[in-house]
C-alpha positions in Angstrom: 84.5 120.3 -12.5 85.5 116.9 -13.8 85.9 114.1 -11.5 88.5 111.7 -12.7 87.8 109.1 -10.1 84.3 108.4 -11.7 85.9 107.8 -15.0 85.9 103.9 -15.7 89.3 103.9 -17.4 90.8 105.8 -14.4 89.2 103.2 -11.9 90.6 100.3 -14.0 94.1 101.9 -13.9 93.9 102.5 -10.3 92.8 98.9 -9.7 95.7 97.6 -11.8 98.2 99.8 -9.8 96.7 98.7 -6.5 97.1 95.1 -7.6 100.7 95.6 -8.5 101.5 97.4 -5.1 99.9 94.6 -3.2 101.7 91.8 -5.4 105.1 93.7 -4.9 104.5 93.9 -1.1 103.7 90.2 -1.0 106.8 89.2 -3.0 109.0 91.5 -0.9 107.6 89.7 2.2 108.1 86.1 0.9 111.4 86.6 -1.0 113.6 85.0 1.8 110.9 83.8 4.2 109.2 80.4 4.3 105.6 80.4 2.9 103.0 77.9 4.2 101.7 75.8 1.3 100.1 73.1 3.4 96.9 73.3 1.5 96.5 73.0 -2.2 94.6 76.3 -2.2 97.8 78.2 -0.8 100.0 76.4 -3.3 97.6 77.5 -6.2 97.6 81.2 -4.7 101.4 81.4 -4.7 101.8 79.9 -8.1 99.1 82.4 -9.6 100.8 85.4 -7.7 104.2 84.6 -9.3 103.0 84.3 -13.0 103.1 88.0 -13.7 106.9 87.9 -13.2 107.5 85.7 -16.2 108.1 87.1 -19.5 110.0 84.2 -21.3 113.5 83.0 -20.8 113.2 82.2 -17.2 114.4 79.0 -15.4 112.8 77.8 -12.2 114.5 75.0 -10.2 112.3 73.1 -7.9 113.9 71.3 -4.9 112.3 69.1 -2.4 111.4 65.6 -1.4 108.9 63.5 -3.2 105.2 64.6 -2.5 106.0 68.0 -1.0 104.1 69.9 -3.8 106.5 70.7 -6.6 104.3 69.2 -9.4 101.3 70.7 -7.8 102.9 74.1 -7.9 103.7 73.6 -11.6 100.2 72.5 -12.4 98.6 75.7 -10.9 101.5 77.8 -12.6 100.7 76.4 -16.0 96.9 76.7 -15.4 97.3 80.3 -14.5 98.8 81.0 -17.8 96.1 79.1 -19.7 93.4 80.8 -17.8 94.9 84.3 -18.4 95.1 83.6 -22.2 91.5 81.9 -22.3 93.1 78.6 -23.3 91.6 75.2 -22.4 93.2 73.9 -19.1 95.6 71.0 -19.9 96.1 68.2 -17.4 99.6 68.7 -16.0 101.4 65.6 -14.8 104.7 64.8 -13.5 107.2 63.9 -16.5 109.0 61.4 -14.3 109.2 58.7 -17.1 109.5 60.7 -20.3 111.6 63.5 -18.6 109.9 66.4 -20.4 106.4 67.7 -20.8 105.7 70.7 -22.9 102.7 73.1 -22.6 101.8 75.8 -25.1 100.4 79.1 -24.4 99.9 82.0 -26.7 103.2 83.6 -25.7 105.4 80.7 -24.4 106.2 77.1 -24.5 106.5 76.0 -20.9 108.9 73.2 -20.5 108.5 71.0 -17.4 111.4 68.7 -16.7 111.5 66.0 -13.9 115.1 64.7 -13.4 114.3 62.4 -10.5 115.3 59.1 -12.3 118.5 60.6 -13.8 121.6 59.1 -12.2 124.3 60.5 -14.7 124.5 63.9 -16.4 125.2 62.2 -19.7 121.6 60.9 -19.7 120.1 64.4 -20.3 122.7 66.0 -22.6 120.3 65.8 -25.6 117.4 67.5 -23.7 118.7 71.0 -24.2 117.6 72.2 -20.9 119.8 75.2 -21.1 118.9 76.3 -24.7 118.7 80.1 -24.7 115.1 80.7 -25.7 113.1 83.7 -24.6 109.9 82.1 -26.0 110.0 79.5 -23.2 109.8 79.2 -19.5 111.8 76.2 -18.1 110.7 74.4 -14.9 113.0 71.7 -13.5 112.1 69.3 -10.7 115.1 67.7 -9.1 117.7 69.9 -10.7 120.6 68.8 -8.4 122.0 66.6 -11.1 122.6 69.6 -13.5 126.1 70.7 -13.8 126.8 74.4 -14.1 123.1 75.2 -13.4 124.5 78.5 -12.1 125.2 79.6 -15.6 121.7 80.8 -16.0 119.8 83.1 -13.7 117.2 81.0 -12.0 114.5 81.3 -9.5 114.9 78.5 -6.9 111.9 77.1 -5.0 112.9 75.0 -2.0 109.8 72.9 -0.9 110.1 71.3 2.6 108.0 69.3 5.1 107.5 70.8 8.5 106.0 69.7 11.8 106.6 66.0 11.3 105.3 66.0 7.7 102.0 67.7 8.6 102.9 71.0 7.0 104.7 72.1 3.8 106.6 75.3 3.1 108.4 76.8 0.2 111.3 79.3 0.2 112.1 81.4 -2.9 115.5 82.6 -3.9 116.4 84.6 -6.9 113.2 86.4 -7.5 113.7 90.1 -8.2 
């Protein structure tokens, strides 16, 4: 009798299915609950676990105070795509002064906006934040200034300090 469980291909498929089940369980558990990201390691783990849900055309709005972990999350998110595609890791910095940094992967352009300095919506009209492009993933820090940001389906990440600034958490909304 043929034992399929000893077949390397079946073991590989089983492992992939187990990983997807675990990831789905994790995302179901975190969808509307607060996730502790006090350590950079926990921030990295969350960013890496979210990357499989991105296929291009998505918008991620990152809300939260200065220093709460938004750019750190973005760095690990982009690094995971580069690692998966065996690309050299790029230094990921906050685009506070130039407003936009772009990172290339084999599949996407990841656009990282930081709108902290923007005081008037007219200052960003030429940035094409809402261009409909399925070959890009758009990450926006400080998206509060954007008008009509509900015209796109977005994943919203709300970063907060807790316990007198000793801990950091994130809450995810819009992830299906």
